[in-house]
N, C-alpha and C positions, 0 to 999 in steps of 0.2 A: 386089746390095751387100746386105751385112747391113745392119739398123738396131736400134731398139731398142722393136721391136715387142714381142720375149719377155719383155725387161724390164721393161717395162710392163705384162704382165699378171703380173708377182710383185710380192708385198709385202714390202717391208723392204727391206735391204742387198742388191744383188745383184752377187756376183761370176762372172766369166766361167774356163773351165778349160780347158786345151787343154796338148798333148805335144808333144814332139816325140824323135825319136830312136827310136822303137820297131823300124823295120826294118834300121838297119844293122849289120853286122858287127862294129862297133867303136865304141868310148865308151858313157858314159854315158845313160841316158833323163833327158831333163829337162820339168820340167813348168811350167806358168805360171799364175796365178789373178792377176786384176786387177779391182779397182774401179775402175770410170769416176765422173768427177766430175759432179756435177748440172749445172752451166755448162762443159761441154764443149766445147773449141775448137772451131771450123770444118775447121781441116785433119784434126782428127782425125771428128769426123762423116762426111766426106766423102773420107776417105783410107782409115780403117780396110778390110780386106778379109782373105779368105782369106789367108795370109803364102805358101801356093804361087804364087799369084796376083801376086804382086809380086816387082820386082826385087831386089836385094841392098842397094843403094841406097838405094830406098824405103823397105824395112823399117828399114834405120839412122836413117833421117830419122824415121819413125815413132815408133820406140822412144825416140829424144830426149826427143818430145815425151809421150809416155805418161810418162817417167821424171817430166818437169816437175809433170803434173797427177795423175796416177792414182797409186791405193794398189797396189804389186805384192808380189806373194811368188811365189819361186821355190825348186822344191824338184829334187833329182835323185835318181835311184839307181843304182849302180855297176855297173860292168861284175860285181862278185863276187855283189850283190844277184841280178841277171838270172840269173845261173850259177844260184845257191842257188835261187831262190823261182820263177823264169821272167818274160819278162817281161810278163805282164800284172800278177801280182803287183807288182812293181818299179815298173811305171809307177802303180798304184794307191798305193805308198808315196810315190811323186813328187808327188802330185796333194793327196795328204795334208799331206806338207810345204810344198808353194805354199801352202795354204789358211794353214798354221800361221804363215807367216812373212808374211801380209798385216799390215797397223800395225789395223785394224779389223776384228772378224768378221764375215762376212757372215749373214745371216739365211738364203739359198739360194745355190746354186750353179750354174749352168748348165755343163755339162758336154759339150763335144765327144765325138760316140759314143752306142752303142747299150748299154752298163754303167754301171752307176752305181758308182762305188769304196766298198767297205765301210767302214765308222768314218770318213767324213766329219766333221769336229766341226760340221756345219751341213745344211740340209736340200740336197738335190741335185735335178736334173734332168736327163736326157740329151737331146739334139738330135742327130739325125742330120745329118750336115754342118752342124753350127753354127758352123763358123766364117764359112761362106757366110750364113747366119740372123742370127745373134745378134752384134752390134757389139763386147758385152765379150769372147766366145769369140774373137773374130777378132784383139782385140786381146791375149788370152791366148795365139793360136798365135804371133804377130809377136816376142814377147816370149821366147818357148821355143825358136822355131827359130833366133831372132839369138843369145842365151845360147849355146845349144847349139852352134852354127856358131864362135862365137867360141872355145869351149874345144874344138872339134876341128883348129882352126886353129891354135891354141898348143900343142897334144899334135903337131901336123905337123909343129913347128920343131924337135921333137926326134925324130921317126920319119919323115924325109922321104920315105921310097919309097912312101909309101902313097896320097901326093894327098890327103890329109884336109881339106888347108884348101880345095878343091876339090869334092870328094864326099862328106864329113863325115861319111865310113867305110861309105858306101852301100859294095854290091857291084860297083864298076865296073872297066873293064879295067884302068886304072892301079892300082886296089886289089890286085885279082888277080896283076898282075906284082909286085907286092909283095912280096906275101905266098911267091909261088915266088923272090924272090932276096932276101928279108930275114927271111924266116920269122915267125911268131906271135909278137905283142908280149900281154904282159902285159895292154892294151887292148883284145884281141879276145874277143869272147864265143865261147867253145871250146863252149859247147851250140848255137850256130847251126850246120846243116847244113853250109855250107862248110868251117866251121874245124874241125867235128869230123869229117870225111871226111878234111883234111889232116893229122889229127892221130893219125887210125885208119891212114891210109895209112903214114905214119911209123915209128908204132908195130911195124905187122905188116912195114916192109922194103919195102911193093909202091911202085913209083913212078906218081905219078897219070899217067895217058895221058887223061884226060877232059878 
C-alpha cells in the first residue's frame, strides 16, 4: 500500500501527479495533481491505492472524499494535441495544466513514471510505480482515472457503437467492432497504429482482412 514516506522526505508542499489515458485509441489524455491535507481523514489514509487496484465504486467514493479535503488540479490534452505533438508531449502538457490548476503552488511534485515533464512550475521527482508507493500519487491516479472515465462515458452517449462507457477508449473487441460498423470519429487518435491502418486501407481501397 502507498504511504507518506516519500512525501515526508520532501521539504515544503508536495503534490502527487499521475495521468490516465495514454494507451486508448480515442479520447483525451488526462492528468491530475493532488496536494493532500496535513490532517488527512482515516478513510483516505487507509483507502488510497493505485486506481487500477480499486473497483469503480471505490474510486468514486474516494474521489468524493478527496474533493472534500484535498487541493486538486486537473489538466487534459486533446486528441488534436496528441496527434500533433505525440502522446508523451501531450501528457506532459496535461501534467503542467494540472499543476497550474491547483489552488496553491507546490514546492515539489512527485510524478508517476521515470520521465520528468519539462517546464513544470515547481521542482519534480519521478517515482517508478509511484501510484503503489506514494499516497499523493495514488490520489492523483484516482482523480485522473475517474475524471477521464466520466469524459469517455459522456462521449459514449453520443457514439454508442464503441462501448466507451466500459472500455474508456481502449482497443477492446467492442471498440474494434464499432470501428468496423460506424467508422472513425473525431475523437479517435489517427496517429495510433490501429486507426492509422484503417485510414490507410480506406484510402487505398484495400479491405481489412487482418
